[in-house]
N, CA, C and O of each residue as an XYZ file, in Angstrom:
624
protein
N     212.670   -136.754     31.042
C     212.407   -135.420     30.640
C     211.064   -135.330     29.928
O     210.240   -134.460     30.211
N     210.870   -136.267     28.984
C     209.613   -136.294     28.258
C     208.453   -136.582     29.199
O     207.376   -135.996     29.082
N     208.694   -137.496     30.134
C     207.634   -137.826     31.073
C     207.342   -136.652     31.996
O     206.198   -136.483     32.419
N     208.341   -135.835     32.322
C     208.145   -134.648     33.157
C     207.294   -133.616     32.424
O     206.423   -132.975     33.013
N     207.568   -133.466     31.111
C     206.786   -132.507     30.319
C     205.353   -132.993     30.190
O     204.413   -132.201     30.253
N     205.189   -134.308     30.008
C     203.852   -134.879     29.893
C     203.070   -134.680     31.196
O     201.880   -134.364     31.185
N     203.760   -134.871     32.300
C     203.110   -134.633     33.577
C     202.699   -133.172     33.741
O     201.622   -132.886     34.264
N     203.531   -132.271     33.309
C     203.237   -130.831     33.410
C     202.036   -130.491     32.541
O     201.153   -129.749     32.970
N     201.992   -131.031     31.305
C     200.851   -130.782     30.413
C     199.572   -131.359     30.990
O     198.514   -130.735     30.918
N     199.668   -132.545     31.560
C     198.501   -133.183     32.164
C     198.010   -132.356     33.345
O     196.806   -132.167     33.517
N     198.929   -131.871     34.150
C     198.565   -131.062     35.306
C     197.894   -129.761     34.853
O     196.908   -129.327     35.449
N     198.442   -129.131     33.778
C     197.848   -127.891     33.262
C     196.446   -128.161     32.735
O     195.511   -127.395     32.971
N     196.326   -129.282     32.009
C     195.005   -129.618     31.468
C     194.011   -129.874     32.605
O     192.867   -129.426     32.527
N     194.421   -130.575     33.642
C     193.547   -130.834     34.783
C     193.175   -129.526     35.509
O     192.026   -129.335     35.908
N     194.158   -128.637     35.671
C     193.885   -127.335     36.293
C     192.909   -126.535     35.441
O     192.010   -125.881     35.971
N     193.086   -126.585     34.101
C     192.206   -125.866     33.185
C     190.780   -126.408     33.294
O     189.814   -125.644     33.289
N     190.656   -127.752     33.393
C     189.333   -128.353     33.553
C     188.695   -127.880     34.853
O     187.499   -127.593     34.909
N     189.517   -127.803     35.899
C     189.017   -127.377     37.182
C     188.519   -125.937     37.097
O     187.441   -125.610     37.591
N     189.331   -125.075     36.455
C     188.923   -123.673     36.332
C     187.648   -123.551     35.502
O     186.758   -122.768     35.834
N     187.561   -124.346     34.397
C     186.373   -124.298     33.552
C     185.154   -124.760     34.326
O     184.094   -124.143     34.225
N     185.279   -125.842     35.103
C     184.135   -126.337     35.865
C     183.768   -125.349     36.971
O     182.590   -125.183     37.290
N     184.773   -124.693     37.554
C     184.473   -123.691     38.564
C     183.740   -122.502     37.927
O     182.811   -121.951     38.516
N     184.178   -122.108     36.696
C     183.496   -121.007     36.006
C     182.051   -121.383     35.738
O     181.150   -120.575     35.962
N     181.817   -122.610     35.258
C     180.442   -123.036     34.990
C     179.635   -123.086     36.275
O     178.452   -122.748     36.297
N     180.295   -123.515     37.348
C     179.609   -123.594     38.624
C     179.202   -122.194     39.090
O     178.077   -121.987     39.546
N     180.131   -121.231     38.972
C     179.825   -119.865     39.380
C     178.758   -119.248     38.482
O     177.855   -118.577     38.981
N     178.840   -119.456     37.177
C     177.836   -118.861     36.287
C     176.483   -119.554     36.476
O     175.443   -118.916     36.307
N     176.475   -120.837     36.822
C     175.228   -121.535     37.115
C     174.572   -120.969     38.360
O     173.352   -120.815     38.416
N     175.384   -120.663     39.352
C     174.842   -120.047     40.574
C     174.292   -118.655     40.266
O     173.229   -118.276     40.758
N     175.008   -117.915     39.468
C     174.555   -116.567     39.096
C     173.238   -116.645     38.322
O     172.324   -115.852     38.548
N     173.157   -117.605     37.411
C     171.921   -117.785     36.642
C     170.759   -118.134     37.575
O     169.658   -117.603     37.430
N     171.007   -119.017     38.517
C     169.965   -119.409     39.464
C     169.545   -118.214     40.322
O     168.357   -118.021     40.581
N     170.511   -117.421     40.760
C     170.196   -116.240     41.573
C     169.383   -115.239     40.764
O     168.402   -114.693     41.269
N     169.772   -114.988     39.520
C     169.020   -114.062     38.669
C     167.608   -114.582     38.419
O     166.653   -113.806     38.394
N     167.480   -115.881     38.237
C     166.152   -116.465     38.037
C     165.269   -116.252     39.261
O     164.106   -115.871     39.133
N     165.823   -116.499     40.449
C     165.063   -116.299     41.682
C     164.664   -114.840     41.870
O     163.544   -114.546     42.288
N     165.582   -113.931     41.559
C     165.273   -112.503     41.681
C     164.162   -112.131     40.708
O     163.230   -111.419     41.080
N     164.249   -112.602     39.467
C     163.217   -112.291     38.471
C     161.858   -112.829     38.889
O     160.850   -112.132     38.771
N     161.824   -114.048     39.371
C     160.562   -114.652     39.823
C     160.004   -113.868     41.000
O     158.795   -113.647     41.075
N     160.866   -113.445     41.922
C     160.417   -112.673     43.081
C     159.807   -111.341     42.651
O     158.772   -110.934     43.180
N     160.437   -110.663     41.699
C     159.918   -109.379     41.210
C     158.556   -109.582     40.562
O     157.627   -108.816     40.819
N     158.429   -110.598     39.733
C     157.148   -110.884     39.079
C     156.077   -111.178     40.130
O     154.946   -110.712     39.997
N     156.410   -111.932     41.156
C     155.441   -112.267     42.198
C     155.000   -111.018     42.955
O     153.810   -110.850     43.222
N     155.932   -110.146     43.302
C     155.589   -108.914     44.018
C     154.685   -108.028     43.162
O     153.690   -107.498     43.657
N     155.021   -107.867     41.896
C     154.201   -107.057     40.993
C     152.800   -107.654     40.868
O     151.818   -106.911     40.854
N     152.689   -108.965     40.777
C     151.380   -109.618     40.661
C     150.540   -109.383     41.917
O     149.340   -109.129     41.816
N     151.151   -109.464     43.088
C     150.420   -109.247     44.341
C     149.949   -107.804     44.438
O     148.799   -107.558     44.800
N     150.815   -106.847     44.121
C     150.434   -105.430     44.176
C     149.314   -105.157     43.186
O     148.353   -104.466     43.525
N     149.414   -105.675     41.985
C     148.370   -105.466     40.984
C     147.045   -106.071     41.436
O     145.989   -105.464     41.259
N     147.100   -107.249     42.010
C     145.876   -107.911     42.467
C     145.204   -107.111     43.577
O     143.977   -107.022     43.622
N     146.004   -106.526     44.479
C     145.428   -105.720     45.557
C     144.792   -104.451     45.007
O     143.728   -104.048     45.477
N     145.419   -103.811     44.021
C     144.872   -102.594     43.439
C     143.653   -102.891     42.588
O     142.766   -102.045     42.474
N     143.586   -104.065     41.989
C     142.481   -104.407     41.101
C     141.205   -104.700     41.878
O     140.110   -104.564     41.332
N     141.324   -105.097     43.132
C     140.146   -105.410     43.922
C     139.491   -104.124     44.396
O     140.180   -103.191     44.808
N     138.167   -104.066     44.341
C     137.501   -102.869     44.859
C     137.707   -102.788     46.368
O     137.768   -103.814     47.046
N     137.813   -101.576     46.891
C     138.010   -101.458     48.331
C     136.813   -102.001     49.098
O     135.669   -101.885     48.658
N     137.091   -102.583     50.227
C     136.003   -103.107     51.055
C     135.139   -101.946     51.524
O     135.649   -100.912     51.957
N     133.855   -102.123     51.435
C     132.974   -101.043     51.842
C     132.711   -101.149     53.330
O     132.437   -102.219     53.873
N     132.806    -99.995     53.962
C     132.531    -99.940     55.391
C     131.030    -99.846     55.599
O     130.306    -99.282     54.778
N     130.584   -100.399     56.694
C     129.170   -100.340     57.029
C     129.039    -99.915     58.480
O     129.730   -100.429     59.360
N     128.134    -98.959     58.717
C     127.893    -98.467     60.069
C     126.400    -98.515     60.352
O     125.578    -98.335     59.453
N     126.063    -98.758     61.603
C     124.666    -98.712     62.036
C     124.514    -97.569     63.027
O     125.289    -97.438     63.975
N     123.499    -96.743     62.788
C     123.234    -95.596     63.656
C     121.789    -95.690     64.127
O     120.883    -95.876     63.314
N     121.565    -95.563     65.429
C     120.218    -95.532     65.993
C     119.787    -94.073     66.127
O     120.491    -93.259     66.725
N     118.617    -93.754     65.562
C     118.085    -92.398     65.616
C     116.709    -92.447     66.267
O     115.857    -93.250     65.887
N     116.504    -91.571     67.259
C     115.233    -91.477     67.955
C     114.505    -90.223     67.456
O     115.057    -89.123     67.469
N     113.272    -90.411     67.023
C     112.447    -89.289     66.580
C     111.441    -88.969     67.677
O     110.794    -89.863     68.222
N     111.315    -87.682     67.993
C     110.316    -87.228     68.961
C     109.986    -85.781     68.647
O     110.753    -85.092     67.973
N     108.853    -85.325     69.133
C     108.464    -83.944     68.841
C     109.512    -83.011     69.397
O     109.673    -83.069     70.616
N     110.180    -82.242     68.779
C     110.264    -81.998     67.335
C     111.739    -82.040     66.968
O     112.314    -81.045     66.527
N     112.340    -83.208     67.158
C     113.771    -83.350     66.885
C     114.136    -84.801     66.579
O     113.384    -85.734     66.860
N     115.304    -84.947     66.001
C     115.936    -86.259     65.823
C     117.146    -86.288     66.744
O     117.866    -85.295     66.857
N     117.375    -87.418     67.401
C     118.546    -87.578     68.252
C     119.290    -88.836     67.827
O     118.731    -89.926     67.939
N     120.524    -88.735     67.346
C     121.278    -87.507     67.130
C     120.767    -86.748     65.901
O     120.168    -87.324     64.993
N     121.022    -85.447     65.906
C     120.596    -84.635     64.758
C     121.739    -84.463     63.761
O     121.549    -83.917     62.674
N     122.936    -84.939     64.145
C     124.082    -84.908     63.227
C     124.740    -86.284     63.236
O     125.091    -86.816     64.290
N     124.899    -86.844     62.049
C     125.536    -88.155     61.885
C     126.774    -87.940     61.035
O     126.691    -87.392     59.936
N     127.928    -88.371     61.544
C     129.190    -88.200     60.805
C     129.671    -89.547     60.290
O     129.613    -90.560     60.987
N     130.150    -89.530     59.040
C     130.686    -90.746     58.423
C     131.681    -90.348     57.337
O     131.943    -89.163     57.133
N     132.235    -91.342     56.641
C     133.177    -91.068     55.550
C     132.615    -91.578     54.228
O     131.778    -92.480     54.192
N     133.095    -90.981     53.150
C     132.648    -91.367     51.808
C     132.902    -92.850     51.585
O     133.926    -93.387     52.007
N     131.961    -93.503     50.920
C     132.073    -94.930     50.639
C     131.423    -95.806     51.693
O     131.331    -97.020     51.517
N     130.976    -95.214     52.777
C     130.359    -95.964     53.864
C     128.868    -96.169     53.599
O     128.184    -95.274     53.102
N     128.384    -97.344     53.932
C     126.953    -97.617     53.869
C     126.396    -97.481     55.279
O     126.814    -98.188     56.196
N     125.451    -96.566     55.438
C     124.818    -96.358     56.738
C     123.523    -97.146     56.834
O     122.678    -97.075     55.941
N     123.371    -97.883     57.898
C     122.100    -98.509     58.257
C     121.541    -97.617     59.358
O     122.065    -97.599     60.472
N     120.484    -96.882     59.052
C     119.903    -95.960     60.026
C     118.647    -96.598     60.594
O     117.649    -96.760     59.891
N     118.704    -96.967     61.900
C     117.552    -97.568     62.589
C     116.768    -96.456     63.261
O     117.293    -95.725     64.100
N     115.512    -96.341     62.883
C     114.671    -95.241     63.342
C     113.576    -95.737     64.268
O     112.925    -96.746     63.998
N     113.380    -95.009     65.373
C     112.338    -95.341     66.329
C     111.715    -94.037     66.827
O     112.416    -93.043     67.015
N     110.423    -94.043     67.035
C     109.721    -92.863     67.540
C     109.481    -92.994     69.036
O     109.223    -94.081     69.554
N     109.575    -91.848     69.719
C     109.303    -91.824     71.146
C     107.911    -91.261     71.426
O     107.520    -91.099     72.582
N     107.165    -90.963     70.356
C     105.802    -90.448     70.538
C     104.919    -90.852     69.352
O     104.536    -92.018     69.254
N     104.601    -89.964     68.489
C     103.692    -90.219     67.381
C     104.440    -90.714     66.142
O     105.667    -90.811     66.155
N     103.716    -91.020     65.092
C     104.366    -91.422     63.836
C     105.071    -90.216     63.222
O     104.572    -89.091     63.271
N     106.227    -90.475     62.650
C     107.025    -89.439     61.981
C     107.433    -89.980     60.620
O     107.212    -91.147     60.295
N     108.023    -89.114     59.853
C     108.611    -89.529     58.585
C     110.107    -89.277     58.635
O     110.588    -88.528     59.485
N     110.841    -89.902     57.726
C     112.286    -89.684     57.630
C     112.630    -89.603     56.155
O     112.496    -90.581     55.419
N     113.076    -88.426     55.728
C     113.414    -88.213     54.321
C     114.791    -87.577     54.261
O     115.077    -86.623     54.984
N     115.650    -88.116     53.383
C     116.950    -87.499     53.123
C     116.784    -86.719     51.825
O     116.575    -87.304     50.762
N     116.877    -85.404     51.917
C     116.646    -84.533     50.766
C     117.653    -84.843     49.661
O     118.852    -84.982     49.906
N     117.130    -84.948     48.431
C     117.986    -85.217     47.275
C     118.241    -86.692     47.011
O     119.006    -87.050     46.115
N     117.595    -87.547     47.799
C     117.725    -89.000     47.594
C     116.327    -89.599     47.512
O     115.327    -88.892     47.637
N     116.272    -90.892     47.304
C     114.962    -91.560     47.265
C     114.574    -92.135     48.631
O     113.622    -92.909     48.732
N     115.311    -91.758     49.681
C     114.992    -92.223     51.034
C     113.839    -91.386     51.587
O     113.971    -90.175     51.770
N     112.711    -92.042     51.851
C     111.550    -91.397     52.465
C     110.693    -92.516     53.050
O     110.059    -93.271     52.313
N     110.679    -92.618     54.372
C     110.022    -93.739     55.032
C     109.244    -93.249     56.250
O     109.567    -92.211     56.827
N     108.233    -93.994     56.629
C     107.462    -93.653     57.824
C     108.045    -94.381     59.027
O     108.379    -95.564     58.969
N     108.154    -93.626     60.123
C     108.611    -94.197     61.389
C     107.353    -94.477     62.218
O     106.603    -93.548     62.516
N     107.106    -95.739     62.596
C     105.886    -96.042     63.368
C     105.911    -95.376     64.742
O     106.977    -95.124     65.306
N     104.713    -95.094     65.273
C     104.640    -94.438     66.576
C     105.151    -95.347     67.683
O     105.349    -96.546     67.490
N     105.359    -94.746     68.843
C     105.951    -95.446     69.991
C     105.270    -96.794     70.246
O     104.045    -96.916     70.224
N     106.119    -97.800     70.488
C     105.612    -99.131     70.794
C     105.257    -99.967     69.575
O     104.870   -101.127     69.719
N     105.378    -99.409     68.393
C     105.018   -100.138     67.168
C     106.234   -100.597     66.371
O     106.099   -101.032     65.227
N     107.405   -100.505     66.962
C     108.603   -101.033     66.319
C     109.522    -99.982     65.724
O     109.313    -98.777     65.865
N     110.528   -100.478     65.067
C     111.523    -99.620     64.421
C     111.495    -99.875     62.925
O     110.937   -100.864     62.452
N     112.104    -98.968     62.201
C     112.275    -99.145     60.757
C     113.714    -98.787     60.420
O     114.332    -97.972     61.105
N     114.237    -99.383     59.387
C     115.633    -99.159     59.016
C     115.715    -98.713     57.567
O     115.043    -99.261     56.693
N     116.550    -97.708     57.328
C     116.826    -97.262     55.961
C     118.314    -97.415     55.706
O     119.129    -97.357     56.627
N     118.651    -97.609     54.445
C     120.046    -97.729     54.039
C     120.409    -96.510     53.209
O     119.696    -96.135     52.278
N     121.530    -95.899     53.566
C     122.024    -94.738     52.839
C     123.482    -94.964     52.518
O     124.304    -95.149     53.416
N     123.803    -94.949     51.236
C     125.193    -95.121     50.787
C     125.800    -93.738     50.614
O     125.378    -92.975     49.745
N     126.782    -93.415     51.431
C     127.456    -92.121     51.384
C     128.500    -92.145     50.269
O     129.682    -92.377     50.521
N     128.057    -91.906     49.041
C     128.939    -92.015     47.874
C     130.064    -90.985     47.867
O     131.219    -91.319     47.603
N     129.718    -89.719     48.162
C     130.750    -88.678     48.110
C     130.599    -87.723     49.281
O     129.547    -87.648     49.916
N     131.668    -86.999     49.551
C     131.692    -86.066     50.670
C     130.646    -84.975     50.475
O     130.352    -84.567     49.351
N     130.088    -84.510     51.598
C     129.110    -83.434     51.549
C     128.200    -83.481     52.759
O     128.415    -84.253     53.693
N     127.179    -82.641     52.724
C     126.196    -82.567     53.802
C     124.848    -82.975     53.220
O     124.403    -82.421     52.214
N     124.208    -83.938     53.854
C     122.919    -84.458     53.405
C     121.893    -84.189     54.500
O     121.961    -84.766     55.585
N     120.951    -83.314     54.206
C     119.938    -82.939     55.183
C     118.832    -83.990     55.226
O     118.368    -84.470     54.192
N     118.422    -84.336     56.449
C     117.245    -85.195     56.601
C     116.206    -84.436     57.411
O     116.534    -83.527     58.174
N     114.945    -84.824     57.233
C     113.847    -84.128     57.892
C     112.667    -85.059     58.082
O     112.584    -86.126     57.474
N     111.750    -84.627     58.946
C     110.508    -85.365     59.137
C     109.632    -85.069     57.925
O     109.434    -83.911     57.557
N     109.114    -86.118     57.315
C     108.312    -85.944     56.097
C     106.823    -86.201     56.349
O     106.035    -86.316     55.411
N     106.454    -86.289     57.628
C     105.050    -86.509     57.963
C     104.661    -85.465     59.010
O     105.281    -85.372     60.069
N     103.643    -84.696     58.706
C     103.212    -83.642     59.619
C     102.953    -84.239     61.002
O     102.136    -85.145     61.166
N     103.677    -83.701     61.996
C     103.599    -84.282     63.330
C     103.260    -83.263     64.401
O     103.280    -83.588     65.588
N     102.957    -82.067     64.017
C     102.583    -81.051     65.011
C     103.124    -79.689     64.632
O     103.679    -79.501     63.550
N     102.950    -78.720     65.561
C     103.300    -77.323     65.299
C     104.789    -77.121     65.026
O     105.146    -76.223     64.264
N     105.653    -77.912     65.611
C     107.100    -77.755     65.420
C     107.682    -78.656     64.331
O     108.898    -78.834     64.253
N     106.824    -79.218     63.502
C     107.236    -80.163     62.459
C     108.380    -79.621     61.594
O     109.313    -80.358     61.275
N     108.316    -78.345     61.214
C     109.322    -77.781     60.303
C     110.708    -77.679     60.943
O     111.699    -77.486     60.238
N     110.790    -77.805     62.269
C     112.083    -77.756     62.955
C     112.735    -79.141     63.087
O     113.861    -79.265     63.568
N     112.027    -80.145     62.665
C     112.503    -81.516     62.849
C     113.420    -81.885     61.690
O     112.996    -82.478     60.698
N     114.692    -81.515     61.846
C     115.696    -81.704     60.791
C     117.011    -82.177     61.392
O     117.244    -82.062     62.596
N     117.854    -82.706     60.535
C     119.199    -83.107     60.930
C     120.081    -83.158     59.701
O     119.651    -82.814     58.600
N     121.312    -83.586     59.895
C     122.254    -83.621     58.775
C     123.182    -84.832     58.902
O     123.594    -85.218     59.996
N     123.491    -85.410     57.747
C     124.525    -86.456     57.660
C     125.742    -85.782     57.042
O     125.682    -85.307     55.907
N     126.846    -85.738     57.784
C     128.079    -85.100     57.318
C     129.014    -86.198     56.823
O     129.457    -87.051     57.592
N     129.306    -86.160     55.526
C     130.162    -87.181     54.915
C     131.516    -86.552     54.580
O     131.598    -85.649     53.747
N     132.567    -87.032     55.228
C     133.918    -86.538     54.977
C     134.588    -87.397     53.906
O     134.186    -88.536     53.670
N     135.606    -86.842     53.267
C     136.381    -87.605     52.286
C     136.994    -88.826     52.962
O     137.432    -88.760     54.111
N     137.019    -89.932     52.239
C     137.639    -91.147     52.769
C     139.153    -90.945     52.841
O     139.721    -90.292     51.966
N     139.812    -91.483     53.850
C     141.266    -91.353     53.935
C     141.928    -92.068     52.765
O     141.423    -93.091     52.304
N     143.059    -91.540     52.275
C     143.733    -92.202     51.147
C     144.235    -93.580     51.536
O     144.609    -93.818     52.685
N     144.240    -94.504     50.546
C     144.692    -95.866     50.802
C     146.183    -95.939     50.795
O     146.749    -97.014     50.994
């Protein structure tokens, strides 16, 4: 009888140990899962912050413009804000000038056969930027104009 009770107590104690170890095992798994979730959240936040902290890549476009009496071809250049334009200028006849009103861009375009010249224009904000011939080139000189149309950049 005593040995039966001792066996029952031993069995209960062993079952209790098993339940306790199972509880620790389950809580250890839960702790590990919570740790992994926390680390994952921190990593995602760090990546998003790093992407937002970097300045947006600047777009660059090259446009070829032909100057001839008494026009620029193309006479309208379209781009988006934040874009850097490389404008390659070539004359099909005499020497011309190229000036973007309201900026410090003002350059001479060599006459036909004497090469090309390139100007850089950073389209900082949306708007219309008029360009014109800045070197007297004949009777129609005042008609030699064009425009750079800068649209708002698409949202990121």
